[in-house]
C-alpha positions in Angstrom: 73.4 75.6 -188.0 71.1 78.4 -187.0 70.2 81.3 -189.3 72.1 83.7 -187.1 75.3 81.6 -187.3 75.0 81.6 -191.2 74.7 85.4 -191.2 77.9 85.8 -189.2 79.9 83.9 -191.8 78.1 85.0 -195.0 77.9 88.4 -196.7 74.5 88.0 -198.4 74.8 91.0 -200.8 77.3 93.5 -202.1 76.5 96.9 -203.7 78.6 97.9 -206.6 79.0 101.6 -207.2 78.0 102.8 -210.6 75.7 101.0 -213.0 75.7 97.5 -211.6 74.2 98.2 -208.2 73.3 95.4 -205.8 74.3 91.8 -206.3 73.2 89.0 -203.9 75.4 86.2 -202.9 73.0 83.8 -204.6 73.3 85.8 -207.9 77.1 85.9 -207.6 77.3 82.1 -207.3 74.9 81.7 -210.3 77.2 83.7 -212.6 79.6 81.9 -215.0 83.0 81.8 -213.4 84.6 84.1 -216.0 82.0 86.8 -215.1 82.2 86.7 -211.4 86.0 86.5 -211.8 86.0 89.7 -213.8 84.1 91.4 -210.9 86.7 89.9 -208.5 89.5 91.4 -210.7 88.0 94.8 -210.9 87.3 95.0 -207.1 91.0 94.3 -206.5 92.0 96.8 -209.3 90.0 99.5 -207.5 92.2 99.1 -204.4 95.2 99.6 -206.7 93.7 102.8 -208.2 93.0 101.4 -211.7 90.5 103.5 -213.6 88.4 100.5 -214.6 88.2 99.2 -211.1 84.9 98.8 -209.2 84.1 99.6 -205.6 81.9 97.1 -203.9 80.4 97.6 -200.4 78.8 95.3 -197.9 75.0 95.7 -198.1 74.8 95.4 -194.3 77.6 97.8 -193.1 78.6 99.7 -196.2 82.3 99.0 -195.8 84.4 97.8 -198.9 84.4 94.1 -199.6 86.0 91.8 -202.1 85.2 88.4 -203.8 87.0 85.5 -202.2 87.2 82.1 -203.8 86.6 78.8 -202.1 86.8 75.3 -203.5 84.3 72.5 -202.9 84.7 69.1 -204.7 87.2 70.8 -207.0 84.7 73.5 -208.0 85.5 77.1 -207.4 82.8 79.2 -205.7 82.8 83.0 -205.1 81.8 84.7 -201.8 81.8 88.2 -200.7 84.3 88.9 -197.9 85.4 91.7 -195.6 89.0 92.8 -195.8 91.3 91.8 -193.0 91.8 94.3 -190.2 89.2 96.7 -191.6 87.9 97.3 -188.1 84.3 96.8 -189.0 81.7 95.5 -186.7 79.3 93.7 -189.0 76.8 90.9 -188.5 78.1 89.4 -191.7 81.8 89.7 -190.7 83.6 86.3 -190.6 87.0 85.0 -189.4 90.2 86.9 -190.2 91.7 86.3 -193.6 95.2 84.9 -194.1 97.9 87.5 -194.1 99.4 87.7 -197.7 102.8 88.8 -196.4 103.1 85.7 -194.1 101.9 83.4 -196.9 104.4 85.0 -199.3 107.3 84.3 -196.8 106.2 80.7 -196.5 105.8 80.3 -200.3 109.2 81.5 -201.3 111.1 80.4 -198.1 113.0 83.6 -198.2 114.0 83.3 -201.9 112.3 85.6 -204.4 113.7 83.9 -207.5 114.4 80.2 -208.3 117.1 78.9 -210.7 114.4 77.6 -213.1 112.7 81.0 -213.1 115.9 82.8 -214.0 116.6 80.3 -216.9 113.1 80.8 -218.3 113.4 84.6 -218.2 116.8 84.3 -220.1 115.2 81.9 -222.6 112.4 84.4 -223.4 115.0 87.2 -223.9 117.1 84.9 -226.2 114.2 83.9 -228.3 113.0 87.5 -228.7 116.4 88.4 -230.2 115.8 86.0 -233.1 113.2 88.4 -234.5 114.4 91.0 -237.0 112.2 93.6 -235.2 114.0 93.1 -231.9 115.5 96.3 -230.5 116.4 95.6 -226.9 115.7 93.4 -223.9 116.5 93.2 -220.2 116.1 90.5 -217.5 115.2 91.5 -214.0 116.4 95.1 -214.5 114.8 98.0 -212.8 112.4 99.8 -215.0 112.0 103.5 -213.9 108.4 104.9 -214.0 107.1 107.2 -216.7 103.5 107.5 -215.6 103.4 105.6 -212.3 104.7 106.7 -208.9 107.4 104.0 -208.7 109.3 101.6 -210.9 109.4 97.8 -210.9 111.7 94.9 -211.7 109.9 93.1 -214.5 111.1 89.5 -215.3 111.7 90.3 -218.9 111.4 93.5 -220.9 111.5 93.4 -224.6 111.1 96.2 -227.2 110.1 95.2 -230.7 109.9 97.7 -233.6 106.2 98.4 -234.3 104.8 96.9 -231.1 104.2 98.2 -227.5 106.9 97.6 -225.0 106.4 94.0 -223.9 106.7 92.9 -220.3 106.9 89.1 -219.6 106.2 87.9 -216.1 107.1 84.2 -215.6 104.8 82.5 -213.1 106.0 79.3 -211.5 104.4 79.5 -208.1 101.1 80.7 -206.7 100.9 84.5 -207.0 98.4 86.5 -205.0 95.4 88.3 -206.6 96.5 91.6 -205.1 100.0 91.2 -206.8 98.5 90.2 -210.1 96.2 93.3 -210.0 99.1 95.6 -208.9 101.3 94.5 -211.9 98.4 94.8 -214.4 97.5 98.2 -213.1 101.1 99.4 -213.1 102.0 98.4 -216.6 98.7 99.6 -218.0 99.6 103.1 -216.6 103.0 102.7 -218.2 101.4 101.8 -221.6 103.3 98.5 -221.6 101.8 95.2 -222.7 102.0 92.6 -219.8 102.1 88.9 -220.8 102.1 86.2 -218.1 104.0 83.1 -219.1 103.2 79.8 -217.3 105.5 76.8 -217.1 105.3 73.2 -215.9 101.6 72.7 -216.1 99.0 71.3 -218.5 95.7 73.3 -218.4 93.9 70.3 -220.0 94.9 67.9 -217.2 96.1 69.8 -214.1 94.0 71.3 -211.4 95.0 75.0 -211.8 95.9 77.2 -208.8 93.6 80.2 -208.3 96.4 82.6 -209.3 96.8 80.8 -212.7 93.0 81.0 -213.2 93.1 84.7 -212.4 95.9 85.3 -214.9 94.2 83.3 -217.7 91.0 85.3 -217.2 92.8 88.6 -217.5 94.2 87.3 -220.8 90.6 86.7 -222.0 90.7 82.9 -221.5 94.2 82.5 -223.0 96.9 80.5 -221.1 100.4 81.2 -222.5 103.2 78.7 -221.8 106.8 78.3 -222.6 107.9 74.7 -223.2 110.2 72.6 -225.4 107.8 72.7 -228.3 107.3 76.5 -228.2 111.1 77.0 -227.9 111.7 74.8 -231.0 109.0 76.7 -232.9 110.6 80.0 -232.0 113.9 78.8 -233.3 112.4 77.6 -236.5 110.4 80.8 -237.1 113.0 83.2 -235.8 110.6 85.0 -233.5 109.1 84.4 -230.0 106.4 81.7 -230.1 104.3 80.7 -227.1 102.0 77.7 -226.6 98.4 79.0 -226.1 95.6 77.1 -224.5 92.1 78.6 -225.2 89.5 78.2 -222.5 85.9 77.3 -223.4 82.8 78.6 -221.6 82.6 75.3 -219.7 86.1 75.9 -218.2 87.9 73.2 -220.2 90.7 74.0 -222.6 91.0 73.4 -226.4 94.1 71.5 -227.7 97.1 73.9 -227.6 98.2 76.1 -230.5 101.6 77.6 -231.2 101.1 81.3 -231.4 103.7 84.0 -232.5 103.8 87.1 -230.3 102.9 89.2 -233.4 99.6 87.2 -233.7 98.3 88.6 -230.4 95.9 91.5 -230.0 97.4 94.3 -227.9 94.5 96.3 -226.3 95.5 99.7 -224.9 93.9 99.0 -221.5 94.0 95.2 -221.0 96.3 92.3 -221.3 97.1 90.9 -224.8 95.3 87.8 -226.1 95.2 85.5 -229.1 91.4 85.0 -229.1 88.9 86.7 -226.8 87.1 83.7 -225.3 85.4 85.6 -222.4 83.5 88.1 -224.7 82.7 85.3 -227.1 81.0 83.2 -224.4 78.9 86.2 -223.3 77.9 87.1 -226.9 77.2 83.5 -227.8 74.9 83.2 -224.8 73.0 86.3 -225.8 72.7 85.2 -229.4 71.3 81.9 -228.2 68.8 83.6 -226.0 67.5 85.8 -228.8 67.2 83.0 -231.4 63.5 82.2 -230.7 62.8 85.9 -230.6 64.2 86.6 -234.0 62.5 83.5 -235.4 59.2 85.0 -234.2 60.0 88.6 -235.3 60.7 87.4 -238.8 57.1 86.2 -239.1 55.7 89.7 -238.2 58.0 92.0 -240.1 55.9 94.5 -241.9 52.7 92.6 -241.2 49.6 94.5 -240.2 48.2 93.1 -236.9 51.2 90.7 -236.9 51.3 90.5 -233.1 47.8 88.9 -233.1 48.6 86.2 -235.6 48.9 82.7 -234.3 52.0 80.8 -235.5 54.2 78.0 -234.3 57.0 80.6 -233.9 54.8 82.7 -231.7 53.9 79.7 -229.5 57.5 78.6 -229.2 58.7 82.1 -228.3 56.0 82.6 -225.7 56.9 79.2 -224.1 60.5 80.3 -224.0 59.9 83.6 -222.2 57.3 82.1 -219.8 60.2 80.0 -218.6 61.9 83.2 -217.6 58.9 84.7 -215.8 55.5 83.0 -215.8 53.7 86.4 -215.8 54.7 88.2 -219.0 53.3 91.6 -218.3 52.0 93.8 -215.5 49.1 94.8 -217.7 46.7 91.9 -218.2 43.0 91.2 -218.5 43.1 87.7 -220.1 46.0 85.4 -221.1 45.7 86.5 -224.7 45.7 90.2 -223.7 48.9 89.6 -221.6 50.6 87.8 -224.5 49.7 90.5 -227.0 50.9 93.2 -224.6 54.3 91.7 -224.2 54.7 90.8 -227.9 53.7 94.4 -228.9 56.3 95.8 -226.5 59.0 93.5 -227.9 58.0 94.5 -231.5 58.5 98.1 -230.5 61.8 97.5 -228.7 63.3 95.5 -231.6 62.0 98.0 -234.2 63.9 100.7 -232.2 67.0 98.6 -232.0 66.9 98.0 -235.7 66.8 101.7 -236.2 69.7 102.2 -233.8 71.7 99.5 -235.7 71.2 101.4 -239.0 69.0 98.6 -240.5 65.4 99.8 -240.0 62.8 97.1 -239.7 59.2 97.5 -238.5 57.6 94.5 -236.6 53.9 93.9 -236.1 52.5 96.8 -238.2 52.7 98.3 -241.7 53.6 101.8 -240.4 56.3 103.5 -242.6 58.8 103.9 -239.8 59.4 103.4 -236.2 58.4 106.9 -235.1 55.0 106.5 -236.8 54.6 103.1 -235.2 55.3 104.2 -231.7 53.4 107.5 -232.0 50.3 105.5 -233.1 50.5 102.8 -230.4 51.4 105.3 -227.6 48.3 107.2 -228.5 45.9 104.3 -228.2 47.5 101.3 -226.5 47.4 101.4 -222.7 49.7 98.4 -222.4 52.4 100.5 -224.1 51.6 103.8 -222.4 52.6 102.2 -219.1 56.0 101.2 -220.6 57.2 104.8 -221.0 60.1 104.2 -218.5 61.3 101.4 -220.7 61.2 103.5 -223.9 63.0 106.4 -222.2 65.7 104.0 -220.9 66.2 102.5 -224.3 66.5 105.8 -226.0 68.9 107.2 -223.4 71.1 104.1 -223.8 71.4 104.1 -227.6 72.2 106.5 -230.5 68.5 107.2 -230.6 68.5 109.6 -227.7 67.8 112.5 -230.0 64.3 111.1 -230.8 63.1 112.4 -227.4 63.3 115.9 -228.9 60.8 115.1 -231.7 57.2 114.0 -231.8 58.1 110.7 -230.1 59.1 112.6 -227.0 55.8 114.5 -227.0 53.9 111.2 -227.2 56.0 109.8 -224.4 55.2 112.8 -222.2 51.4 112.5 -222.9 51.4 108.8 -222.3 53.2 109.2 -219.0 50.8 111.9 -217.8 47.8 109.8 -218.8 49.0 106.7 -216.9 49.8 108.7 -213.7 51.7 106.3 -211.4 50.6 103.1 -213.2 53.9 102.6 -215.0 56.1 99.6 -215.6 58.9 99.8 -213.1 62.2 98.0 -212.8 61.6 94.5 -211.4 58.3 94.0 -213.2 57.9 91.3 -215.8 58.5 93.6 -218.8 61.9 94.7 -217.5 62.8 91.1 -216.5 62.1 89.8 -220.0 63.9 92.7 -221.7 66.9 92.1 -219.5 66.8 88.5 -220.7 66.5 89.4 -224.4 68.5 92.6 -224.6 71.0 92.5 -221.7 73.2 95.0 -223.6 70.7 97.7 -222.5 68.4 96.3 -219.8 70.8 94.2 -217.7 73.2 96.6 -216.0 75.7 93.9 -215.0 76.1 92.5 -218.5 76.1 96.0 -220.0 78.9 97.1 -217.7 80.9 93.9 -218.4 80.6 94.3 -222.2 81.7 97.9 -221.8 84.7 96.8 -219.7 85.6 94.3 -222.4 85.2 97.0 -225.1 82.5 94.8 -226.7 79.4 96.8 -226.1 77.9 97.2 -229.6 77.5 100.6 -231.1 73.7 100.3 -231.1 73.8 100.1 -227.3 75.9 103.2 -226.8 74.7 106.8 -226.5 77.8 108.3 -228.0 76.4 110.6 -230.6 75.8 114.3 -229.8 72.0 114.9 -229.8 70.9 117.4 -232.5 68.6 120.2 -231.8 64.8 119.9 -232.4 65.1 121.9 -235.6 67.6 119.4 -237.0 65.2 116.5 -236.6 63.0 115.5 -239.5 59.6 113.8 -239.5 61.2 110.4 -238.9 63.2 111.7 -236.0 66.6 111.2 -237.7 69.1 114.0 -238.0 68.8 115.8 -241.3 72.4 114.9 -242.1 71.1 111.4 -242.6 74.0 110.5 -244.9 76.4 110.3 -242.0 77.3 106.9 -240.7 75.4 105.9 -237.6 
């Protein structure tokens, strides 16, 4: 197949509006499924007007695109795709997509509800009535809108005292991503908690349809089922109990657990879940990445000329980050100079992050605080002077933004002027390594996904109103330092 034929069938890059920016098809395929799946969800949500949705455009023709899923050898792969009948003339446009309405007619054979589906809905309503907090329920009854433009016919609506209104949707057949998104968006606007209930499958054994995968992901890696065992548990405990399968980062599922509805977490702007497996996978991966870094930093905490000291932890850490990018710094004269340059930058970055986290630690020097450390090194270290864009980005992205108004801001201005155009820019080794070590700040995609999951740590958020210059003491902290940060 020629290169031109490949281009006609493959959108090689999409550009997300906002913080994420461009993502290549190769980068998309390399992501964990839960993460490209979240991007897929949010693109569809954008079409439905959800506030947390994302607009993605084709990098070739700038028209909106979405993420399609294709299977090969039972493995799901994502690919960017143009919408059907969008009228675009793009070298990356491929064959027309299947029409959802026609597929829906074939799927249901003209029937919108099966007998099994109805019995399951009535079973959920019956079990909900066992709970002493039960107030009311309805099966397939029109629910008029309160915040949306139109109402819907939810499968089961249950109101419990002390909980959000619960909407249960029973999924027996394949449901389209657009419909999943539409229901999630609608009930979020209505401030109702939507819970998808599966039936007749075993997540540990069965090959799951894409719609089931999409639903499980929106429940943060939780698959909720109703079966004989969960019905019996509900009757014993006098409340609604569902069987819950938790998905691991490798896509497999743990043994099922019986979970009461009141054990779920009910976020205001997301589907309920028992345990957040998607956030856990991301955070565990970040922690593993930083482990060699923290082992090294521990050896240079409060140590004068600590960066220069040769230790096994230093050698191990350097080997680890050279596997990310063979060149460690854009500033280099010899190998040892290059290594000291990147280690000094990392010492500065993690000293700043410790300050942002409210647990001050100084790495690689005996300076009394992070401001004295940076002011000194910015005054006489060219390899750090060229990293002014990195420091500005870090300060802007954390509760330390106010430090730019003190002496540190003055030193940053002087260092930037001294270096002229010889600055470390995005895409250079320093940024690549920091995106690897501190993705909460330097990797826009991970940062945005953690924000979407409401798991972006406080030290990576610029949420504190910056004080005036007169309110900043010598350290750069607000004078009302007794306040919690």
